[in-house]
C-alpha positions as CSV (number, residue, x, y, z in Angstrom):
1,M,142.5,102.4,109.3
2,K,141.3,100.9,106.1
3,I,137.5,100.7,105.6
4,N,136.2,97.8,103.6
5,G,133.0,97.9,101.5
6,R,130.8,96.4,104.2
7,M,132.0,98.8,106.9
8,E,131.6,101.7,104.5
9,A,128.0,100.6,103.8
10,M,127.3,100.4,107.5
11,I,128.7,103.9,108.1
12,V,126.6,105.4,105.4
13,F,123.5,103.7,106.6
14,A,124.1,104.7,110.2
15,V,124.7,108.4,109.3
16,M,121.8,108.7,107.0
17,T,119.4,107.0,109.5
18,G,120.7,109.2,112.3
19,L,120.1,112.3,110.1
20,F,116.8,111.4,108.5
21,L,114.8,109.9,111.5
22,P,115.2,112.9,113.8
23,V,114.2,115.3,111.0
24,R,111.0,113.3,110.3
25,F,110.0,113.0,113.9
26,L,110.6,116.7,114.6
27,F,108.4,117.5,111.5
28,V,105.7,115.2,112.7
29,T,105.8,116.5,116.2
30,Y,105.8,120.2,115.5
31,V,104.3,120.6,112.0
32,T,101.8,117.8,111.3
33,D,101.1,114.4,112.8
34,D,100.2,113.0,109.4
35,W,103.0,110.8,108.1
36,F,101.9,111.2,104.5
37,G,101.9,115.0,105.2
38,S,105.6,114.7,105.9
39,F,106.3,113.0,102.5
40,G,109.1,114.7,100.7
41,V,110.8,116.1,103.8
42,V,113.5,113.4,103.9
43,S,113.7,113.4,100.1
44,S,114.5,117.2,100.1
45,L,117.2,116.6,102.6
46,A,118.6,113.7,100.7
47,V,118.8,115.8,97.5
48,I,120.9,118.3,99.5
49,V,123.2,115.5,100.7
50,V,123.6,114.2,97.1
51,V,124.4,117.7,95.7
52,L,126.9,118.4,98.5
53,A,128.5,114.9,98.2
54,K,128.9,115.3,94.4
55,R,130.6,118.7,95.0
56,D,132.9,117.1,97.5
57,K,131.6,119.3,100.4
58,L,131.1,116.4,102.8
59,G,134.6,115.1,103.0
60,A,135.3,111.4,103.5
61,F,131.6,110.6,104.2
62,G,130.6,112.2,100.9
63,R,133.0,110.0,99.0
64,M,131.7,106.9,100.8
65,F,128.1,108.0,100.1
66,I,128.8,108.4,96.4
67,N,130.7,105.1,96.3
68,Q,127.8,103.2,97.8
69,M,125.2,104.8,95.6
70,M,127.4,104.0,92.6
71,K,127.5,100.3,93.7
72,V,123.7,100.3,94.0
73,H,123.2,101.5,90.5
74,T,126.1,99.8,88.7
75,G,126.9,96.7,90.7
76,K,125.2,93.4,91.4
77,R,123.8,94.9,94.5
78,R,121.1,96.8,92.5
79,I,119.1,93.6,91.9
80,F,118.9,92.9,95.6
81,V,118.1,96.6,96.4
82,Y,115.4,97.0,93.7
83,T,113.8,93.7,94.6
84,H,113.8,94.6,98.3
85,L,112.2,98.0,97.7
86,A,109.5,96.5,95.4
87,F,108.7,93.9,97.9
88,G,108.5,96.5,100.7
89,L,106.2,98.7,98.7
90,I,103.9,95.8,97.9
91,V,103.7,94.5,101.5
92,M,103.3,97.8,103.2
93,G,100.8,99.1,100.6
94,L,98.8,95.9,101.0
95,L,98.7,96.3,104.8
96,I,97.6,99.9,104.6
97,T,94.9,99.2,102.0
98,S,93.7,96.1,103.9
99,I,93.4,97.9,107.3
100,N,91.5,100.8,105.7
101,L,89.1,98.5,103.8
102,G,88.6,96.3,106.8
103,N,87.4,99.4,108.8
104,S,85.2,100.7,106.0
105,V,84.1,98.7,103.0
106,Y,84.4,95.3,104.7
107,L,83.4,96.4,108.2
108,E,80.5,93.8,108.2
109,E,83.0,91.0,107.7
110,K,85.2,92.4,110.5
111,N,82.2,92.5,112.9
112,Y,81.2,89.0,111.9
113,I,84.7,87.6,112.8
114,I,84.6,89.5,116.2
115,A,81.1,88.1,116.9
116,V,82.2,84.5,116.1
117,A,85.3,84.9,118.4
118,E,83.1,86.3,121.2
119,S,80.7,83.4,120.9
120,Q,83.7,81.1,121.5
121,G,84.7,83.0,124.6
122,Q,87.5,85.0,122.9
123,S,88.1,88.7,122.6
124,L,89.8,90.5,119.8
125,D,89.8,94.2,120.8
126,S,92.7,94.9,123.2
127,A,96.4,94.6,123.6
128,E,95.9,92.0,126.3
129,D,94.2,89.8,123.7
130,L,97.1,90.2,121.4
131,T,99.5,89.1,124.2
132,Q,97.5,86.0,124.8
133,L,97.4,85.2,121.1
134,T,101.2,85.7,120.9
135,E,101.7,83.3,123.7
136,E,99.5,80.7,122.0
137,L,101.4,81.3,118.8
138,G,104.6,80.4,120.6
139,E,103.2,77.0,121.3
140,T,102.3,76.4,117.7
141,S,104.2,73.8,115.8
142,A,106.1,74.5,112.6
143,E,103.6,72.4,110.6
144,E,100.6,74.3,112.1
145,F,102.3,77.6,111.4
146,G,102.9,76.6,107.8
147,E,99.3,75.7,107.3
148,A,98.2,79.0,108.8
149,F,100.5,80.9,106.4
150,L,99.0,79.1,103.5
151,Q,95.5,80.0,104.8
152,I,96.5,83.6,104.8
153,G,97.5,83.3,101.1
154,N,94.2,81.6,100.4
155,L,92.3,84.5,102.1
156,L,94.2,87.1,100.1
157,F,93.4,85.6,96.7
158,N,90.1,83.9,97.3
159,R,88.4,85.7,100.3
160,F,89.9,89.1,100.2
161,P,87.1,90.8,102.4
162,Y,88.0,88.5,105.3
163,F,91.7,89.1,104.7
164,T,91.2,92.8,105.2
165,A,88.9,92.2,108.2
166,L,91.6,90.2,110.0
167,W,94.3,92.9,109.4
168,A,91.8,95.6,110.7
169,I,91.3,93.5,113.8
170,E,95.0,93.1,114.2
171,D,95.4,96.8,114.0
172,D,92.8,97.4,116.7
173,M,94.6,94.9,118.9
174,T,97.8,96.8,118.5
175,E,95.9,100.1,119.2
176,G,96.7,101.4,115.7
177,F,100.4,100.7,115.8
178,L,100.3,98.3,112.9
179,L,98.8,101.0,110.6
180,H,101.2,103.6,111.9
181,F,104.2,101.4,111.4
182,S,103.1,100.4,107.9
183,T,102.5,104.0,106.9
184,V,105.9,105.1,108.2
185,A,107.6,102.2,106.4
186,F,105.7,102.9,103.1
187,V,106.7,106.5,103.1
188,E,110.3,105.7,103.9
189,V,110.5,103.2,101.0
190,L,108.9,105.7,98.6
191,E,111.3,108.4,99.6
192,F,114.3,106.1,99.2
193,V,113.1,105.2,95.7
194,G,112.9,108.9,95.0
195,I,116.5,109.3,96.2
196,L,117.7,106.4,94.0
197,I,115.9,107.9,90.9
198,Y,117.3,111.3,91.5
199,F,120.9,109.9,91.9
200,R,120.4,107.8,88.8
201,I,119.4,110.8,86.8
202,T,122.4,112.8,88.0
203,L,124.7,109.8,87.5
204,A,123.5,109.4,83.9
205,K,124.2,113.1,83.2
206,T,127.7,112.9,84.8
207,M,128.5,109.7,82.9
208,G,127.2,111.3,79.7
209,K,129.4,114.3,80.1
210,A,132.4,112.2,80.8
211,K,131.8,110.0,77.8
212,K,131.3,113.1,75.6
213,K,134.6,114.6,76.9
214,E,136.4,111.3,76.2
215,T,135.0,111.3,72.7
216,D,136.0,114.9,72.1
217,D,139.5,114.2,73.3
218,K,139.8,111.3,70.9
219,T,138.5,113.4,68.1
220,T,141.0,116.2,68.8
221,T,143.9,113.7,69.0
222,S,142.9,112.1,65.7
223,T,142.7,115.5,63.8
224,I,146.2,116.7,64.8
225,P,148.2,116.9,61.5
226,S,151.1,114.5,61.3
227,V,154.4,115.8,60.2
228,S,156.0,113.9,57.3
229,T,159.6,112.8,58.0
230,D,160.5,112.0,54.4
231,R,162.2,115.3,53.8
232,F,164.3,115.0,56.9
233,D,165.3,111.5,56.0
234,E,166.3,112.6,52.5
235,K,168.4,115.4,53.9
236,E,170.2,113.1,56.3
237,T,170.9,110.7,53.4
238,K,172.6,113.4,51.4
239,N,174.7,114.6,54.3
240,G,175.8,111.1,55.0
């Protein structure tokens, strides 16, 4: 069965996900429940995978893994990958920062929003309230949704304290899941960046050695003394 590039990428992604996620969850369950405390666990495992793959100790999967990593670093796919990673770090980092600031530095703004909502007969402190808001959001038109999205951008750049307060309230309504998910995603993206950097360094060394060997081979070939055929041609002429 011939495996095309897309299928190969899916296989690598599935295997790596199936390998890394259980390791992280086991670490968090039995070692520490702090997701930042588990930072580096997956990276260490990924370095082992890279080393074994480069030494051809992982068979067909190792070759697929190396091929996909090569495409990320040398093909057009790298633009998409790097942009996606940068965007993920910015968004997840912004969420984590906003939730923490909304629960500390801008706690007064958070309490003010909650008080205003309660004065209008609304509650913003439970999962049931989030379910109700989600149902209301489903009835929102595309135009209203677009206006709300623009307002979020306006809060971010012009009224940042209220931006953080809203995300802190959203985290309370999800019972901390939003901060938990953002932290997990942020750590995962950071570790993937580390994997790419490590592979890039090893790739550069490998390519450098290959280029040096190619240069040395060309130099050796060019320095081999050539044997003049003039004497043999003269001898053949006399014999003729």
